[in-house]
A tleap script that builds the chain and sets N, CA, C and O, in Angstrom:
source leaprc.protein.ff14SB
mol = sequence {
  NMET LEU PRO TYR ILE ALA THR HIE LEU SER
  GLN SER GLU LEU GLY ARG LEU GLU VAL LEU
  SER THR ILE ALA ILE ILE ILE SER ILE ILE
  PHE GLY LEU SER LEU HIE GLU ALA LEU TYR
  ARG PHE SER GLY ILE ALA ASN GLU ASN LYS
  LYS CLYS
}
set mol.1.N position { 108.377 -45.704 72.095 }
set mol.1.CA position { 107.412 -44.797 71.504 }
set mol.1.C position { 107.616 -44.645 70.005 }
set mol.1.O position { 106.655 -44.367 69.288 }
set mol.2.N position { 108.835 -44.819 69.510 }
set mol.2.CA position { 109.076 -44.589 68.094 }
set mol.2.C position { 108.266 -45.508 67.186 }
set mol.2.O position { 107.700 -45.022 66.207 }
set mol.3.N position { 108.180 -46.810 67.458 }
set mol.3.CA position { 107.331 -47.631 66.574 }
set mol.3.C position { 105.866 -47.211 66.604 }
set mol.3.O position { 105.188 -47.272 65.578 }
set mol.4.N position { 105.371 -46.787 67.756 }
set mol.4.CA position { 103.986 -46.321 67.848 }
set mol.4.C position { 103.791 -45.035 67.053 }
set mol.4.O position { 102.809 -44.891 66.326 }
set mol.5.N position { 104.727 -44.107 67.195 }
set mol.5.CA position { 104.634 -42.833 66.475 }
set mol.5.C position { 104.805 -43.056 64.976 }
set mol.5.O position { 104.139 -42.403 64.172 }
set mol.6.N position { 105.686 -43.967 64.600 }
set mol.6.CA position { 105.972 -44.195 63.183 }
set mol.6.C position { 104.748 -44.728 62.443 }
set mol.6.O position { 104.607 -44.487 61.244 }
set mol.7.N position { 103.883 -45.429 63.114 }
set mol.7.CA position { 102.684 -45.940 62.429 }
set mol.7.C position { 101.659 -44.846 62.184 }
set mol.7.O position { 100.804 -44.997 61.311 }
set mol.8.N position { 101.720 -43.744 62.934 }
set mol.8.CA position { 100.732 -42.674 62.803 }
set mol.8.C position { 101.219 -41.480 61.993 }
set mol.8.O position { 100.441 -40.564 61.726 }
set mol.9.N position { 102.469 -41.469 61.602 }
set mol.9.CA position { 103.020 -40.353 60.840 }
set mol.9.C position { 103.420 -40.803 59.448 }
set mol.9.O position { 103.763 -41.963 59.222 }
set mol.10.N position { 103.369 -39.860 58.524 }
set mol.10.CA position { 103.866 -40.171 57.186 }
set mol.10.C position { 105.391 -40.107 57.187 }
set mol.10.O position { 106.006 -39.695 58.171 }
set mol.11.N position { 105.985 -40.516 56.082 }
set mol.11.CA position { 107.450 -40.522 56.025 }
set mol.11.C position { 108.028 -39.120 56.136 }
set mol.11.O position { 109.045 -38.923 56.802 }
set mol.12.N position { 107.403 -38.155 55.500 }
set mol.12.CA position { 107.938 -36.787 55.571 }
set mol.12.C position { 107.795 -36.210 56.973 }
set mol.12.O position { 108.693 -35.511 57.443 }
set mol.13.N position { 106.679 -36.491 57.653 }
set mol.13.CA position { 106.507 -36.010 59.022 }
set mol.13.C position { 107.487 -36.678 59.977 }
set mol.13.O position { 108.019 -36.032 60.880 }
set mol.14.N position { 107.725 -37.966 59.778 }
set mol.14.CA position { 108.685 -38.676 60.625 }
set mol.14.C position { 110.101 -38.163 60.397 }
set mol.14.O position { 110.875 -38.045 61.347 }
set mol.15.N position { 110.447 -37.859 59.158 }
set mol.15.CA position { 111.754 -37.277 58.851 }
set mol.15.C position { 111.922 -35.912 59.477 }
set mol.15.O position { 112.986 -35.595 60.007 }
set mol.16.N position { 110.867 -35.092 59.421 }
set mol.16.CA position { 110.907 -33.765 60.031 }
set mol.16.C position { 111.068 -33.880 61.550 }
set mol.16.O position { 111.819 -33.117 62.158 }
set mol.17.N position { 110.360 -34.836 62.160 }
set mol.17.CA position { 110.488 -35.058 63.596 }
set mol.17.C position { 111.903 -35.499 63.959 }
set mol.17.O position { 112.447 -35.069 64.976 }
set mol.18.N position { 112.489 -36.342 63.143 }
set mol.18.CA position { 113.851 -36.817 63.401 }
set mol.18.C position { 114.864 -35.672 63.312 }
set mol.18.O position { 115.777 -35.581 64.133 }
set mol.19.N position { 114.702 -34.807 62.320 }
set mol.19.CA position { 115.614 -33.664 62.166 }
set mol.19.C position { 115.480 -32.710 63.351 }
set mol.19.O position { 116.484 -32.243 63.890 }
set mol.20.N position { 114.236 -32.419 63.759 }
set mol.20.CA position { 114.027 -31.512 64.887 }
set mol.20.C position { 114.568 -32.089 66.187 }
set mol.20.O position { 115.144 -31.359 66.994 }
set mol.21.N position { 114.392 -33.372 66.398 }
set mol.21.CA position { 114.917 -33.972 67.632 }
set mol.21.C position { 116.442 -34.009 67.618 }
set mol.21.O position { 117.071 -33.842 68.663 }
set mol.22.N position { 117.042 -34.223 66.457 }
set mol.22.CA position { 118.502 -34.211 66.368 }
set mol.22.C position { 119.057 -32.823 66.663 }
set mol.22.O position { 120.057 -32.692 67.369 }
set mol.23.N position { 118.420 -31.792 66.128 }
set mol.23.CA position { 118.856 -30.421 66.384 }
set mol.23.C position { 118.700 -30.084 67.868 }
set mol.23.O position { 119.576 -29.447 68.454 }
set mol.24.N position { 117.593 -30.508 68.477 }
set mol.24.CA position { 117.376 -30.244 69.905 }
set mol.24.C position { 118.425 -30.945 70.755 }
set mol.24.O position { 118.890 -30.376 71.743 }
set mol.25.N position { 118.803 -32.151 70.399 }
set mol.25.CA position { 119.817 -32.878 71.152 }
set mol.25.C position { 121.171 -32.191 71.041 }
set mol.25.O position { 121.882 -32.062 72.038 }
set mol.26.N position { 121.535 -31.751 69.846 }
set mol.26.CA position { 122.821 -31.075 69.648 }
set mol.26.C position { 122.871 -29.768 70.437 }
set mol.26.O position { 123.887 -29.460 71.061 }
set mol.27.N position { 121.782 -28.997 70.412 }
set mol.27.CA position { 121.743 -27.736 71.156 }
set mol.27.C position { 121.836 -27.989 72.654 }
set mol.27.O position { 122.521 -27.254 73.365 }
set mol.28.N position { 121.150 -29.026 73.144 }
set mol.28.CA position { 121.217 -29.316 74.579 }
set mol.28.C position { 122.610 -29.772 74.996 }
set mol.28.O position { 123.046 -29.480 76.110 }
set mol.29.N position { 123.310 -30.480 74.126 }
set mol.29.CA position { 124.695 -30.872 74.437 }
set mol.29.C position { 125.592 -29.643 74.505 }
set mol.29.O position { 126.424 -29.538 75.406 }
set mol.30.N position { 125.438 -28.721 73.577 }
set mol.30.CA position { 126.260 -27.504 73.578 }
set mol.30.C position { 126.002 -26.677 74.829 }
set mol.30.O position { 126.945 -26.186 75.450 }
set mol.31.N position { 124.728 -26.517 75.211 }
set mol.31.CA position { 124.422 -25.772 76.433 }
set mol.31.C position { 124.913 -26.513 77.660 }
set mol.31.O position { 125.356 -25.886 78.622 }
set mol.32.N position { 124.843 -27.814 77.647 }
set mol.32.CA position { 125.291 -28.602 78.789 }
set mol.32.C position { 126.786 -28.519 79.007 }
set mol.32.O position { 127.252 -28.652 80.139 }
set mol.33.N position { 127.544 -28.302 77.951 }
set mol.33.CA position { 128.990 -28.199 78.086 }
set mol.33.C position { 129.421 -26.930 78.819 }
set mol.33.O position { 130.518 -26.880 79.376 }
set mol.34.N position { 128.579 -25.919 78.823 }
set mol.34.CA position { 128.965 -24.669 79.475 }
set mol.34.C position { 128.374 -24.530 80.874 }
set mol.34.O position { 128.612 -23.517 81.530 }
set mol.35.N position { 127.620 -25.505 81.347 }
set mol.35.CA position { 127.013 -25.376 82.668 }
set mol.35.C position { 128.042 -25.382 83.794 }
set mol.35.O position { 127.854 -24.697 84.800 }
set mol.36.N position { 129.106 -26.129 83.646 }
set mol.36.CA position { 130.104 -26.162 84.717 }
set mol.36.C position { 130.792 -24.810 84.882 }
set mol.36.O position { 131.184 -24.447 85.991 }
set mol.37.N position { 130.940 -24.066 83.794 }
set mol.37.CA position { 131.538 -22.733 83.894 }
set mol.37.C position { 130.646 -21.800 84.703 }
set mol.37.O position { 131.146 -21.020 85.513 }
set mol.38.N position { 129.360 -21.868 84.500 }
set mol.38.CA position { 128.443 -21.032 85.278 }
set mol.38.C position { 128.458 -21.444 86.742 }
set mol.38.O position { 128.379 -20.594 87.629 }
set mol.39.N position { 128.556 -22.729 86.994 }
set mol.39.CA position { 128.619 -23.205 88.372 }
set mol.39.C position { 129.872 -22.691 89.060 }
set mol.39.O position { 129.799 -22.228 90.198 }
set mol.40.N position { 131.004 -22.762 88.404 }
set mol.40.CA position { 132.246 -22.263 88.993 }
set mol.40.C position { 132.189 -20.752 89.208 }
set mol.40.O position { 132.729 -20.237 90.187 }
set mol.41.N position { 131.542 -20.058 88.301 }
set mol.41.CA position { 131.515 -18.601 88.382 }
set mol.41.C position { 130.675 -18.124 89.561 }
set mol.41.O position { 131.066 -17.180 90.248 }
set mol.42.N position { 129.538 -18.751 89.806 }
set mol.42.CA position { 128.612 -18.227 90.798 }
set mol.42.C position { 128.659 -18.941 92.143 }
set mol.42.O position { 128.054 -18.459 93.101 }
set mol.43.N position { 129.344 -20.056 92.252 }
set mol.43.CA position { 129.339 -20.746 93.538 }
set mol.43.C position { 130.724 -20.873 94.165 }
set mol.43.O position { 130.858 -21.455 95.242 }
set mol.44.N position { 131.726 -20.356 93.532 }
set mol.44.CA position { 133.068 -20.450 94.083 }
set mol.44.C position { 133.313 -19.417 95.163 }
set mol.44.O position { 132.515 -18.501 95.366 }
set mol.45.N position { 134.423 -19.579 95.848 }
set mol.45.CA position { 134.805 -18.621 96.881 }
set mol.45.C position { 135.683 -17.563 96.220 }
set mol.45.O position { 136.815 -17.835 95.819 }
set mol.46.N position { 135.145 -16.368 96.116 }
set mol.46.CA position { 135.891 -15.258 95.505 }
set mol.46.C position { 135.308 -13.952 96.024 }
set mol.46.O position { 134.179 -13.898 96.511 }
set mol.47.N position { 136.099 -12.920 95.908 }
set mol.47.CA position { 135.562 -11.620 96.303 }
set mol.47.C position { 134.704 -11.072 95.162 }
set mol.47.O position { 134.630 -11.675 94.092 }
set mol.48.N position { 134.067 -9.944 95.389 }
set mol.48.CA position { 133.116 -9.410 94.426 }
set mol.48.C position { 133.781 -9.027 93.110 }
set mol.48.O position { 133.151 -9.145 92.059 }
set mol.49.N position { 135.028 -8.574 93.133 }
set mol.49.CA position { 135.695 -8.172 91.895 }
set mol.49.C position { 135.909 -9.358 90.959 }
set mol.49.O position { 135.750 -9.226 89.746 }
set mol.50.N position { 136.266 -10.509 91.512 }
set mol.50.CA position { 136.499 -11.675 90.682 }
set mol.50.C position { 135.202 -12.266 90.139 }
set mol.50.O position { 135.190 -12.828 89.043 }
set mol.51.N position { 134.112 -12.146 90.891 }
set mol.51.CA position { 132.833 -12.669 90.423 }
set mol.51.C position { 132.310 -11.898 89.227 }
set mol.51.O position { 131.657 -12.468 88.353 }
set mol.52.N position { 132.594 -10.604 89.183 }
set mol.52.CA position { 132.132 -9.782 88.060 }
set mol.52.C position { 132.953 -10.091 86.841 }
set mol.52.O position { 132.728 -9.508 85.781 }
savepdb mol mol.pdb
quit
C-alpha cells in the first residue's frame, strides 16, 4: 500500500503519516508489554484479597 499511497500524497503529508504511524506503533508496543500483567492479575488462582 505504501507505493500507492505515496503517489497520492505530498512529501509533507507522507512525512506526517510516517510520524503518526511510528508513534502509534511505539504506543501499541508499550501497551502490549503490560498485557501479561493484567492476564496474571485477573485469571490466576488467588483469593479475593490478593486480586485486589
